[in-house]
C-alpha positions in Angstrom: 0.0 0.0 0.0 3.0 2.3 0.7 6.2 2.0 -1.3 9.5 2.5 0.5 10.1 6.1 1.3 13.3 7.5 -0.2 15.5 9.6 2.1 17.2 12.9 1.4 19.6 15.0 3.5 17.9 16.3 6.6 17.9 20.0 7.5 16.8 22.3 10.2 16.3 26.1 9.7 17.9 28.3 12.2 14.9 30.5 12.8 11.6 29.6 14.5 8.2 30.9 13.9 6.8 33.7 16.1 3.1 33.0 16.6 0.6 31.9 19.2 0.7 28.2 20.1 -0.7 25.9 17.4 -2.3 23.9 20.2 -4.3 26.7 21.7 -8.0 26.0 21.6 -8.8 29.7 20.8 -6.7 29.3 17.6 -7.9 25.9 16.6 -11.5 26.0 18.0 -14.5 21.5 16.3 -27.6 13.1 14.7 -27.5 14.3 11.2 -28.8 17.7 10.2 -32.4 17.9 9.2 -33.5 19.3 5.9 -34.5 22.5 7.8 -30.9 22.8 9.0 -32.1 23.2 12.6 -29.7 22.4 15.5 -29.9 19.1 17.2 -28.8 18.9 20.8 -25.6 17.0 21.4 -26.1 13.4 22.4 -24.0 11.4 24.9 -23.6 7.7 25.1 -21.1 5.2 26.4 -18.2 4.4 24.1 -17.0 0.9 23.3 -13.4 2.2 23.2 -11.5 0.1 25.8 -10.2 1.9 28.7 -6.4 2.3 28.5 -4.1 1.2 31.3 -3.5 3.8 33.9 -5.5 6.3 35.9 -7.9 7.5 33.2 -11.6 8.1 33.4 -14.1 5.9 31.6 -14.4 6.5 27.9 -17.1 8.8 26.9 -18.4 10.2 23.6 -20.7 13.1 22.6 -21.9 14.3 19.3 -23.4 17.4 17.6 -25.0 18.1 14.2 -23.3 20.2 11.6 -24.8 22.2 8.7 -24.3 20.6 5.3 -24.7 23.1 2.4 -25.2 22.0 -1.1 -21.9 21.4 -2.8 -22.5 24.1 -5.4 -23.1 26.6 -2.5 -20.1 25.3 -0.6 -17.9 25.8 -3.7 -19.1 29.4 -4.0 -18.5 30.1 -0.4 -14.9 28.7 -0.6 -14.2 30.7 -3.7 -15.4 33.9 -1.9 -13.2 33.0 1.1 -10.0 32.5 -0.9 -10.1 35.2 -3.6 -9.1 38.0 -1.3 -6.1 36.1 -0.1 -4.9 34.4 -3.4 -4.3 35.8 -6.9 -5.7 32.8 -8.6 -8.7 30.9 -7.2 -10.8 28.2 -8.7 -13.5 26.0 -7.2 -15.9 23.4 -8.7 -18.0 20.4 -7.9 -16.1 17.4 -9.4 -15.8 13.7 -9.2 -13.2 12.8 -6.6 -10.0 11.7 -8.4 -8.2 8.5 -7.2 -6.5 9.8 -4.1 -4.5 6.6 -3.8 -2.2 8.3 -6.3 -1.6 10.9 -3.5 -0.6 8.2 -1.1 -3.9 7.5 0.6 -5.4 4.2 1.6 -8.7 4.7 -0.3 -9.6 6.1 -3.7 -12.1 8.7 -2.3 -13.4 10.6 0.7 -17.1 10.1 0.1 -19.8 8.0 1.8 -21.1 8.7 5.3 -18.5 11.2 6.3 -18.2 12.2 10.0 -15.6 14.2 11.9 -14.1 12.9 15.1 -12.1 14.9 17.8 -10.3 12.4 20.1 -8.5 13.2 23.4 -6.9 16.6 23.5 -3.9 18.8 24.3 -4.0 18.1 28.1 -2.9 14.6 27.3 0.3 16.1 25.7 1.0 18.7 28.4 1.0 16.4 31.4 3.5 13.5 31.6 1.0 11.4 33.7 -1.0 10.8 30.4 2.0 10.0 28.1 1.9 6.3 29.0 -1.8 5.9 29.2 -3.6 8.0 26.5 -3.8 5.5 23.7 -6.6 4.9 21.2 -7.4 2.5 18.3 -8.5 3.6 14.8 -10.8 0.5 14.3 -12.4 1.1 17.7 -13.0 4.8 17.1 -14.5 4.0 13.7 -16.9 1.5 15.4 -17.7 3.9 18.1 -19.0 6.5 15.6 -21.1 3.9 13.9 -18.9 3.2 10.9 -17.2 -0.2 11.5 -14.6 -0.9 8.8 -14.4 2.8 7.8 -11.7 4.6 5.9 -10.1 7.0 8.4 -7.7 9.9 7.8 -6.6 13.1 9.5 -4.0 14.5 11.9 -2.9 13.2 15.3 -0.1 12.0 17.5 1.6 8.6 17.0 1.6 6.1 19.8 4.9 6.3 21.8 4.4 2.5 22.5 4.7 1.9 18.7 7.5 4.2 17.7 9.3 4.7 21.0 9.0 8.5 21.2 6.5 11.2 20.8 5.8 11.9 17.1 3.4 13.4 14.6 1.0 11.0 12.9 -0.5 11.2 9.4 -3.1 8.4 9.6 -4.7 7.1 6.4 -6.2 3.6 7.0 -9.0 1.7 5.5 -10.0 -0.6 8.4 -12.4 -2.8 6.4 -9.8 -3.5 3.6 -6.9 -3.9 6.1 -5.0 -1.2 4.1 -2.8 1.2 6.0 -0.7 3.9 4.3 -0.1 6.0 7.5 3.2 7.8 8.2 4.8 9.4 11.2 7.3 12.1 11.6 9.8 12.4 14.5 12.7 14.5 15.7 16.1 12.9 15.7 18.8 13.4 18.3 20.7 15.9 16.2 17.6 18.1 15.8 16.8 17.0 12.3 13.6 15.2 11.4 12.6 12.1 9.5 9.4 10.4 8.3 8.7 6.7 8.2 5.9 4.2 7.6 3.5 3.7 10.5 2.6 0.1 10.9 -0.1 0.3 13.6 -3.7 1.3 14.1 -2.9 2.6 17.6 -2.4 6.4 18.1 -1.8 8.5 21.2 -2.8 11.7 23.0 -5.1 13.4 20.4 -6.4 13.3 16.9 -8.7 15.0 14.5 -10.1 12.5 12.1 -12.5 11.9 9.3 -14.3 8.6 9.0 -16.1 7.7 5.8 -16.6 4.8 3.3 -13.6 5.9 1.3 -15.6 5.8 -1.9 -15.4 8.0 -5.1 -18.1 10.6 -5.4 -18.8 14.3 -5.8 -16.5 16.6 -3.9 -15.6 20.3 -4.0 -12.3 20.9 -5.8 -10.3 24.0 -4.6 -7.3 25.5 -6.3 -5.5 28.5 -5.0 -2.2 30.0 -6.3 0.0 33.0 -5.4 -0.9 34.0 -1.9 -1.5 37.8 -1.4 -2.6 38.0 2.2 -1.3 36.8 5.5 -3.7 34.0 6.2 -2.8 30.4 5.5 -4.8 28.3 3.1 -6.9 26.3 5.6 -7.6 29.2 8.0 -8.6 31.3 5.1 -11.3 28.8 4.1 -12.4 28.2 7.6 -12.7 31.9 8.5 -14.4 32.7 5.2 -17.0 30.0 5.7 -17.6 31.2 9.2 -18.1 34.7 8.0 -20.4 33.7 5.3 -22.4 31.5 7.6 -22.8 34.2 10.2 -23.9 36.7 7.6 -26.6 34.3 6.4 -27.8 33.5 9.9 -28.2 37.2 10.7 -31.0 37.2 8.3 -32.8 34.5 10.2 -32.7 35.1 13.9 -34.1 31.7 14.7 -31.0 30.1 13.3 -28.4 32.6 14.4 -25.4 30.9 16.1 -26.8 27.4 15.7 -25.2 26.3 12.4 -21.6 25.3 11.9 -19.9 23.7 8.9 -17.2 21.0 9.3 -15.1 19.8 6.4 -12.7 17.0 5.9 -10.4 16.9 2.9 -7.1 16.3 1.3 -5.0 18.9 -0.5 -1.7 19.0 -2.3 1.1 21.6 -2.0 2.0 21.4 -5.7 4.6 24.1 -5.6 6.3 26.3 -3.0 7.3 25.5 0.5 5.5 25.4 3.9 6.5 25.9 7.5 5.6 23.0 9.7 6.5 21.6 13.1 7.4 18.2 14.4 6.9 17.5 18.1 10.1 16.3 19.8 10.1 13.6 22.5 8.1 14.3 25.7 9.1 16.7 28.3 9.3 15.2 31.8 7.6 18.2 33.4 4.1 19.5 33.0 4.0 22.1 30.2 1.8 25.3 30.1 0.2 25.9 26.8 1.5 29.0 25.1 5.1 30.2 24.7 6.5 27.1 26.5 4.9 24.8 23.9 6.1 27.1 21.1 9.7 26.9 22.3 9.5 23.1 22.7 8.3 22.4 19.2 10.8 22.0 16.3 10.0 24.0 13.1 11.2 23.2 9.6 10.7 24.4 6.0 9.4 21.6 3.8 8.0 20.9 0.4 6.9 21.1 -2.3 4.8 18.1 -3.4 3.2 17.5 0.0 -0.1 15.6 0.6 -2.0 17.3 3.4 -4.8 15.7 5.5 -7.1 18.3 6.9 -10.0 18.7 9.3 -11.6 22.0 10.1 -14.8 23.6 11.4 -16.3 27.0 11.4 -17.1 26.7 15.1 -18.5 24.5 17.9 -22.3 24.1 17.5 -22.8 23.3 21.1 -21.3 26.5 22.7 -23.9 28.5 24.5 -24.1 30.7 27.6 -25.0 27.7 29.6 -22.2 25.7 28.0 -19.3 28.0 27.3 -16.8 25.2 26.6 -19.1 23.3 24.2 -17.3 20.1 23.2 -13.9 21.7 23.4 -13.5 21.1 19.7 -10.3 21.9 17.9 -11.3 23.9 14.9 -8.4 23.3 12.6 -5.8 20.6 12.3 -3.7 19.6 9.2 -0.8 17.2 8.9 1.2 16.5 5.7 3.6 14.0 4.2 5.7 13.7 1.1 5.7 10.7 -1.2 9.2 11.4 -2.5 11.1 12.6 0.5 11.2 11.9 4.3 9.3 15.2 5.1 6.2 15.3 7.1 4.6 17.2 10.0 2.0 19.7 11.2 1.1 22.4 8.6 1.3 26.1 9.6 1.5 28.1 6.4 3.4 28.5 3.2 6.7 30.4 3.2 6.8 31.2 -0.6 3.7 33.2 -1.3 4.6 34.0 -4.9 5.3 30.3 -5.8 2.8 28.4 -3.8 -0.1 26.5 -5.4 -2.7 24.4 -3.5 -5.1 21.9 -5.0 -7.5 20.0 -2.8 -10.8 18.1 -2.5 -13.2 18.6 0.4 -16.5 17.3 1.6 -18.8 18.6 4.5 -19.8 16.2 7.3 -23.2 16.2 8.9 -21.9 15.3 12.4 -19.0 15.7 14.7 -18.1 13.3 17.5 -16.1 14.1 20.6 -14.3 11.1 22.1 -12.7 11.1 25.6 -12.6 14.9 25.9 -9.4 15.6 27.8 -10.3 19.2 28.6 -13.6 18.1 30.2 -11.6 15.6 32.3 -9.2 18.2 33.5 -12.1 20.5 34.5 -13.7 17.7 36.5 -10.4 16.9 38.3 -10.0 20.6 39.1 -13.5 20.8 40.5 -12.8 17.6 42.6 -9.7 19.2 44.1 -11.6 22.3 45.0 -14.2 20.2 46.8 -11.6 18.2 48.6 -10.0 21.5 49.8 -13.3 22.7 51.1 -13.8 19.5 53.1 
């Protein structure tokens, strides 16, 4: 399913990015929708995901509906989102090409799509979870009602599998027993490498798309020569959110209740991008923000990168009575090269005049939240408060 990855000399730029933490929820902030597009309350039920060894709470899962626009409408919204930020923009509804040529484990991204947000950043920040926060792609797929699904996205590799903390680019068709996943890690000399990932287990966190992996109609997006400061994914996400809010203002009954979630795959055809690769775990608890920024290793990579992306315009469950919603991560993209040993977490392109993106996207009608690590930490904090009072 995955040919041997050729290597090339490794490198590490001397300068790091200056930006807010890529793990901050305020930067990344993720039951079907009825034909009227009304909001369905989130549902909660027990997950069949087995409890991992260690002091972890029982597995739990919640879900919420997402708004699914017609593909023609979505194509128009994405074009509007991108044209202020790129010189050349093209969108269209097309038949999904064979994405196995891009290194994926299935030919398409169609058929019963659903988004899944697993675990969370607290599992990364605290060493007590490094050896216990493990998940299984087949179990997650079964949990969301799609046993044997094709699953792709962005996450963390299992340290039990690769021996260290690492980035994961999962692309696995459970039903066909086909896995083309990769992982990227930092080496002792500070360089990075990417290798085949031979397991269905992942760790800490992930943002995934589960679907049937079939061909079908998708929205093709092409953007070339960046003019603005916003990266390709954020530009689409923020543009969709703006368009959705504008439409909802005309209908007060629906204001704030609709959110769009997309999964997709895009290619960096030309130009380079700045990405990070997580080094091995710190032995002390990290605080999200500058400490995490300093800990991450940043590299310039590309071109010819395949990117696995999940993003949402917002959390449909957030309300005054539920300010945290489902603690959804709104944007997460990992990439890999089929011709070099490059792979990691996408931030933005570094060659605006040369960059060209081509991608295929599909909206999902539902998002699932599995083992919400933020919620767990809030419960633990509340428990400590109660114990102090007593």
